[in-house]
N, C-alpha and C positions, 0 to 999 in steps of 0.2 A: 736168830732168823728161822731156824727150823728145830723144834724141841727134840730132846733125846739125850742119852747118857752112854758114852762109849769110853773104853780103855784101849789104848793101842800106840803104836810108834808113827811118829810124823814124818811124811816124806814132802819136802818142798819141791814144788813144781817151779823150775827155772825157765825163763823166757829166752829163746835163742836170740842173740843180738844179730840183726840182719846187716849182712854187708853184701855189695853187688859189685862186680866187675864193671869196668868202664866201657868195654867193647873194643873195637866197632861191631855192631849188630846189623844183621840183615833184616829189615822190618818185616818182609814177607815171610821169612822163616819164624820170627817172633810171634807174628799174628797166628799162624798155623799152630804153633805151639801153645799159644794161648787158648785158642779154641779147643784143642785136644784137653788141656788142663781144666778147662771150665766144665766140659762134659764129663770128666773123670770126678770133679768135685761134686757136681750135681748128682751123679750116680751114687757116690758114697752118702751125701745127704739124703736122697730119697730112700736108700737101703735102710738107714738109721731110722728115717721117719716111719718106715713100714712096721718097725719094732716098737716104735716108742708110744706112750700114752699121749692122750689128746694135748696136753700142756707142752710137753716136749715137741709133739709132732708140729704144732703150729710155729714153733721156733725154727725148726729145721726146714719147713716148707718156706718161710719167709726168706731165709739165707738162700735157698735154691732159687727163688724168685728174683732175689737181688742181683744174682749173676746172669740174669737176662734183662735187667734194666737198661734201657737204651742210653739214658744220660750218663749213667755210671760207666758202662762199658765203652761208650764213645770216648770219654776221657782217658780210659786206659789205652785204647787204640791210638788216640791222638799222641799220647807220650811215646808210644812204640814207634810211630811214623817220625817222630822227632829224634830217634836214635838210641833210646835206652831200651833195656831188655824187657821182656814181658814180665819177669818176676818183679822187677823194680818198679814198672809202671803200675802193676796191680797193687803192690805195696804202698806206693804214693797216693794212688786214687782212693784206696781204702782208708788211708789215715785221714785225708782231706774230707771225705765224706763223713766219717765218724766224728771229727772235730766239729763240723757243722751241726751235726744232730745233737751232739753233747752241749752245745751252746745254746740250745733251745731251753732256756731254764723255765719257761712257762708251759712246757709241753714235756710232761714226765714220760709219756709213751714214746715219743720220738727219741728222748735222751737214751731210753732203754734199747731202742733199735740200733744205737751207735755201737754197742757190743757185737750186734749181729753182723754189721757191715765189716768190722774188724775180723770177726772170726771167719766169714766166708772168704774174704780177701786173704787171709793167712792161710786157709785151706788151699786156695789155688797156688799161692807162693810155695807152699810145701809140696805140692805135685809137681811144680815146674822145677823145684830144686832137689826133687827125689828124697825129701825127708819123710820119715814114717808119720802116718796120721793116727796110729793106734798106739796108746801108752801101754808099754809092757810092765805091768804090775806082777811081781812074784809073790807077794804076800798081802793080805788086806792091810790097808794103811789109812791113817787120817791124812787127807790131802791138804797142803797149805800152800797159799800163793798171795800174791798182792791182790789180784782178781782172778776170777775163773770164767773162762769162755764156755758157752754150751758144749762145744766139742771137747773140751777138756773133760767134761763129765761123761758125755755119750760114748767117748772112745775107750773108756776103761770098762773092761769086763764086769759084768753084773756081779756085785757081792764084794768087789774088791775095794771099794771106798767105804770105810767105817764112818768117817765123818769129814767135814770141811771146815777149814779155818781160813778166812781171808783178812788182810790187814785193812783193805778197803771196802767199798761197796755199802749196801743198805739192805733193808728188808724186801725191797722191790727188785734187787738185782737179780740177774739170770741165775746165778749160783743159788740164791736163796730161794727162788721160784721153784727151780728144778729139784733142790734138796728137799723141799717140803712135799712136791710131787712123788719124789722117790723115798720119802721117810728116811732121809739121812740126816743126823744131827749136824747143825751148821751154825757158826757164830761169825759175825763180821765185824770190821773195824776193831780188830785187837791191836793195831799199830804196827809200825815197821820195826820197831826194837825187838817185839816178841817175835815176829816173822824171821828176823836175822839170826835168832838164836835157838830156833826150835827143830831144826832138820835133825832127822835120826834119833831124837829124844823120845821118851815114853811121856804120854800126856793123858790125863782124865779130862775128856771133853764134856762137860755138863752144859749142853746147849740150852737146856730148859731155864737154867739160872744165868746163863751167859758167863760161865767160868772155864778157863782152861788152866789146869794145874801141872806144870812141867815136873818131871821126875818125882812123882808121889812116892812117899815112903810105904813100908810094907802095910802099915795100918790103913792108910788111905786107899791103897790099891784093893785090900780085902773088902772094904766098905763099899768101894765102887762096884767090884765084882759082884758082891751080894745084891746090891741094888739093880744091877744089869740083869741078873737072874730072876730077881722079883719082877721087874718090868716085862721080861720075856714071858714069864708065866701069866701074868696079867693080860 
């Protein structure tokens, strides 16, 4: 999906399994918390957009706009007034809207936007539940996941992502588009079996030819390192 050659350790990004308490909740309090969380999320998105290139900037701006969409936010508020928490209401509404967009098989653009809806909703949920929105990477890694959201990539410090591997997605997914814009080698559709067995292992990611070589031997590592050096010189 994005050409290049890298050698490094794989770090699998695990999704948090959402669980919500049953309440009871004060709707007025939840609505106030929702408004505060949306403002915080939009501020974070706007700050990232200011530092981003045009491709990434458009994605972040769309997400910020979605949090102002009257139809979307009205559904969130309706569910809050029905007695559930702001976090659960945002989670439910985000999933429902994303499913509707993903079902538009004749409209690839709107299908792509479904990831934005999920990402923006997840950011608000994380604000409401006090979860970190910045991924703490100690060393540069090859990031692996079933699929990657825009904020997964924008929240990692520059230079800490050597490459990207996803078990799903396609060349037009957000991960692929952003990887090409950021010149990060990326392969998609490696399958669930590979993803389940790659965390913490060394891999040669040859995204130009679509190859992922786990636990390469000394000869393969030396060849990869020599090729990487040659590519850097070029």
